[in-house]
C-alpha positions as CSV (number, residue, x, y, z in Angstrom):
1,M,103.0,92.0,95.9
2,K,100.1,90.9,94.0
3,Q,97.6,91.1,96.4
4,I,99.0,94.4,97.8
5,V,98.9,96.2,94.3
6,L,94.9,94.6,94.0
7,E,94.1,95.9,97.4
8,N,95.3,99.4,96.6
9,L,93.4,99.3,93.2
10,E,90.5,98.6,95.0
11,R,90.9,101.1,98.0
12,I,91.9,103.8,95.6
13,T,88.9,103.1,93.1
14,K,86.5,103.2,96.1
15,E,88.2,106.6,97.6
16,K,87.5,108.2,94.0
17,K,83.7,107.1,93.9
18,L,83.1,107.9,97.1
19,D,84.6,111.6,96.5
20,K,82.8,111.6,93.2
21,Q,86.2,111.6,90.8
22,F,85.6,110.6,87.4
23,P,86.9,108.5,86.1
24,T,87.9,106.1,89.0
25,H,90.3,104.2,87.2
26,V,93.5,104.5,88.8
27,M,96.5,105.9,87.1
28,Y,100.1,103.8,87.0
29,L,101.5,107.0,88.8
30,E,98.8,107.2,91.3
31,L,99.2,103.6,92.3
32,K,103.3,104.2,92.1
33,V,103.3,106.6,94.7
34,E,100.8,105.3,97.0
35,L,102.8,101.6,97.1
36,G,105.9,103.8,97.8
37,S,104.5,105.4,100.8
38,Q,103.6,102.4,102.2
39,I,106.7,101.2,101.6
40,G,108.2,103.8,103.0
41,K,106.1,103.7,106.1
42,A,106.9,99.8,106.5
43,L,110.6,100.4,106.4
44,Q,110.4,103.1,108.9
45,E,108.4,100.6,111.5
46,L,111.4,98.0,110.8
47,L,113.7,100.6,111.2
48,N,112.0,101.7,114.7
49,E,111.9,97.7,115.6
50,G,115.4,97.2,115.3
51,K,114.6,94.5,112.6
52,I,116.7,96.5,109.5
53,K,119.5,99.3,109.6
54,A,119.9,102.0,106.7
55,G,121.9,104.8,105.8
56,N,123.1,106.7,102.7
57,T,125.3,105.7,100.2
58,L,126.8,108.1,97.4
59,N,124.3,107.2,95.0
60,D,121.3,105.9,96.8
61,K,120.2,104.9,100.8
62,F,121.0,101.0,101.8
63,I,118.9,98.5,103.9
64,E,120.5,95.8,105.7
65,L,118.6,93.0,107.7
66,T,120.1,93.3,111.6
67,E,119.4,89.5,111.8
68,P,118.5,86.9,109.5
69,I,114.9,85.9,109.0
70,K,113.3,82.5,110.7
71,N,112.5,80.3,108.6
72,E,108.9,78.9,109.4
73,K,109.4,75.6,108.5
74,E,112.5,74.7,110.8
C-alpha cells in the first residue's frame, strides 16, 4: 500500500506541474479521493471476475471473497 501511495503522490504532482497548477503539493483530501476511486475500480473488476461478492447492509456495504486466496508458497 505504501508503494501505491507514493506512486499516486508522484503522478498527481507531475499532473499539477504539467497543468501549471501551483502549489504542486498534494492535499490529503486529493490523495484520499484518488485512492478511493482506484479501490472502487479494483473492487468492480474483482466483482466482474467473480472473485468477490458484495451487497448492502443496514449501515454500509459488505464484501466477501467467493473463494479462498491461494497461498503462493503451497
